[in-house]
Each structure stands twice: as structure tokens, then as C-alpha cells.
C-alpha positions in Angstrom: 49.4 -46.1 3.0 51.1 -45.4 6.3 51.6 -41.7 5.3 47.9 -41.3 4.6 47.0 -42.9 8.0 49.4 -40.5 9.8 47.9 -37.5 7.9 44.4 -38.6 8.8 45.4 -39.0 12.5 47.0 -35.6 12.5 43.8 -34.1 11.0 41.7 -35.8 13.7 43.9 -34.4 16.5 43.7 -30.9 15.0 39.9 -31.1 14.8 39.7 -32.4 18.4 41.9 -29.6 19.5 39.7 -27.0 17.8 36.6 -28.5 19.4 38.3 -28.6 22.8 39.4 -25.0 22.4 35.9 -23.9 21.4 34.3 -25.7 24.3 36.8 -24.3 26.8 36.6 -20.7 25.4 32.8 -20.9 25.1 32.7 -21.4 28.9 35.3 -18.7 29.7 36.0 -16.1 27.1 33.2 -15.1 24.7 35.4 -12.5 22.9 37.5 -15.2 21.2 37.0 -15.2 17.4 36.4 -18.4 15.5 36.2 -16.8 12.1 36.5 -19.3 9.2 36.7 -22.3 11.5 35.8 -25.7 10.0 33.4 -27.5 12.3 31.5 -29.3 9.5 29.6 -32.5 10.5 30.6 -32.0 14.2 28.1 -32.6 17.1 27.8 -29.5 19.2 24.3 -30.2 20.4 23.4 -28.6 23.7 26.6 -26.4 23.5 26.6 -22.9 24.9 28.0 -20.7 22.1 26.1 -17.6 23.0 27.8 -14.4 21.9 30.5 -16.3 20.0 32.0 -15.0 16.7 31.6 -17.8 14.2 31.6 -15.5 11.1 32.2 -17.3 7.8 32.6 -20.6 9.6 32.1 -23.9 7.8 29.3 -25.5 9.7 27.9 -27.7 7.0 26.0 -30.7 8.4 26.8 -29.7 12.1 24.5 -30.8 14.8 23.6 -27.7 16.9 20.3 -29.0 18.2 19.4 -27.4 21.6 22.5 -25.2 21.3 22.5 -21.7 22.6 23.7 -19.3 19.9 21.9 -16.2 21.3 23.6 -13.0 20.1 26.2 -15.0 18.2 27.8 -13.6 15.0 27.3 -16.2 12.3 27.4 -13.8 9.3 28.3 -15.5 6.0 28.6 -18.9 7.7 27.8 -22.1 5.7 25.2 -24.0 7.6 23.9 -26.1 4.7 22.1 -29.3 5.9 22.8 -28.4 9.6 20.5 -29.4 12.5 19.5 -26.4 14.5 16.2 -27.9 15.9 15.3 -26.4 19.2 18.3 -24.1 19.1 18.3 -20.6 20.7 19.3 -18.0 18.2 17.7 -15.0 19.8 19.3 -11.8 18.5 21.9 -13.8 16.5 23.4 -12.2 13.4 22.7 -14.6 10.5 22.9 -12.2 7.7 24.2 -13.7 4.5 24.2 -17.2 6.0 23.6 -20.3 3.9 21.0 -22.4 5.7 19.8 -24.3 2.6 18.2 -27.6 3.7 18.8 -26.8 7.4 16.5 -28.1 10.1 15.3 -25.2 12.2 12.2 -26.9 13.6 11.2 -25.3 16.9 14.3 -22.9 16.8 14.0 -19.6 18.6 15.0 -16.9 16.1 13.4 -13.9 17.8 15.0 -10.6 16.8 17.5 -12.5 14.7 19.0 -10.9 11.6 18.5 -13.3 8.7 18.7 -10.6 6.0 20.1 -11.9 2.7 20.2 -15.5 4.0 19.6 -18.6 1.9 16.9 -20.6 3.5 15.9 -22.7 0.5 14.4 -26.0 1.5 14.9 -25.1 5.2 12.5 -26.6 7.8 11.2 -23.8 9.9 8.1 -25.5 11.2 7.1 -24.2 14.6 10.1 -21.8 14.6 9.8 -18.6 16.5 10.6 -15.8 14.1 8.9 -12.9 15.9 10.5 -9.6 15.1 13.1 -11.4 13.0 14.6 -9.6 9.9 14.1 -11.8 6.9 14.5 -9.0 4.3 16.0 -10.0 1.0 16.0 -13.7 2.2 15.7 -16.6 -0.2 12.9 -18.7 1.2 11.9 -20.8 -1.9 10.6 -24.3 -0.8 11.1 -23.4 2.9 8.5 -24.8 5.3 7.2 -22.1 7.5 4.0 -23.9 8.6 3.0 -23.1 12.2 6.0 -20.8 12.6 5.4 -17.7 14.7 5.9 -14.7 12.3 4.5 -11.8 14.2 6.3 -8.6 13.3 8.8 -10.5 11.1 10.2 -8.4 8.2 9.8 -10.1 4.8 10.5 -7.1 2.6 12.3 -8.1 -0.5 12.2 -11.8 0.4 12.0 -14.4 -2.4 9.1 -16.6 -1.6 8.4 -18.7 -4.6 6.9 -22.1 -3.5 7.4 -21.3 0.2 5.1 -23.4 2.4 3.4 -20.8 4.6 0.3 -22.3 6.2 -1.8 -20.0 8.6 1.2 -18.2 10.1 1.0 -15.6 7.4 -1.8 -13.7 9.1 0.4 -12.9 12.1 3.3 -11.2 10.2 3.9 -8.2 8.0 4.2 -10.7 5.1 1.0 -9.5 3.4 2.0 -5.8 3.7 5.5 -6.7 2.3 3.8 -8.3 -0.7 1.6 -5.2 -1.2 4.6 -3.0 -0.9 6.5 -5.0 -3.5 3.5 -4.9 -5.8 3.1 -1.2 -5.4 6.7 -0.6 -6.2 6.4 -2.8 -9.3 3.3 -0.9 -10.4 5.0 2.5 -9.9 8.1 1.4 -11.9 5.9 0.0 -14.6 3.9 3.2 -14.8 7.0 5.4 -14.9 8.5 3.2 -17.7 5.3 3.5 -19.7 5.3 7.3 -19.4 9.0 7.5 -20.4 8.4 5.3 -23.5 5.3 7.2 -24.6 6.9 10.6 -24.3 
């Protein structure tokens, strides 16, 4: 039992050192890489992590509410069940990120790259997604009601059972659907001609 307690204490100290290093560097040196860091279930609300490299980080269940992650590199990070409400993610690279079940309510994602991201069951109500790249994104069951979607790119996005509300009219969403339908029709027609020849 004593060995397990010592191991648990060592792990807590290591995690505290990681957070301390992250906080210190976040204030001083934005070039430091935190690739593959494990910050799951930590509270970094209100933190300034702008421009940080958190690629492939384990951020499951993290609290990043009101955090500044503008221009941060979060490619392939795991943010399942995280809280990013009111977070600033302007210009952030979130391609390939897993945001399944994440809370992004009122988050500012203008110009963010969310291509290929998993946003299943994500709460994006009132989020600012203007000019964001949501191409090839999994958005099934995501809540986009009252989100700002002007000039957002939804080409190739998977939208089954996505809750959209009235924000659809302000995006290229409808043109993306028309484009996908036109491609489907063209492929179908080409296949028909091939089989009939």
C-alpha cells in the first residue's frame, strides 16, 4: 500500500511540474513544444496559451473555458468532453482533433482550421465559426443553433442529425450540400453510362 501511495505522490508532483512549466513558458516562450503532453482533466481556465504547440496532446476533460488558444497548434489532440466555452481559438489549427462531446458554447473559432475534426455531440451553440474550415468534419449530433457560420466551409462535412437552427442561411452550408449532390449525380450518371456500354 505504501508503494502505491508513493507512486501516486510522484505522479502528482510530475503533473504539477508539467502545469507549472506550461504556465511559466506560456508567459515567456511561445516556441516551446508540448507535443503529446497529458493534461487530461486539468483546469486551465483563463490561461493564455496563444500560439502554443499542443499537437497530439491528451486534453480529455480539460477545462479551457475563457482560455486564449489563438493561433495554437492543436492538431490531432484529444479534447473529448473538454470545456472550451468562451475560449478564443481564432486562427487555431484544430485539424484532426477529437472534440467529441466538447462544450464550445460561445467559443470564438474564427478562421480556425477544423478540417477532419470529430465534433460529434459537441455543443457549438452561439460559437463564432465565421470563415472557419469545417471541411471533412464529423458533425453528427452537434448543436450549431445560433452559431455564426458566415463563410464557414462545410465541404465534405458529415452532418447527419446535426442541429442547425437558423444559422444555416449565413454560411456556405447550402452550397456545400448542392456541390456534394452534384458530385453524387455526376458519379451516378458516369457509372450508368459505363454499365450500359
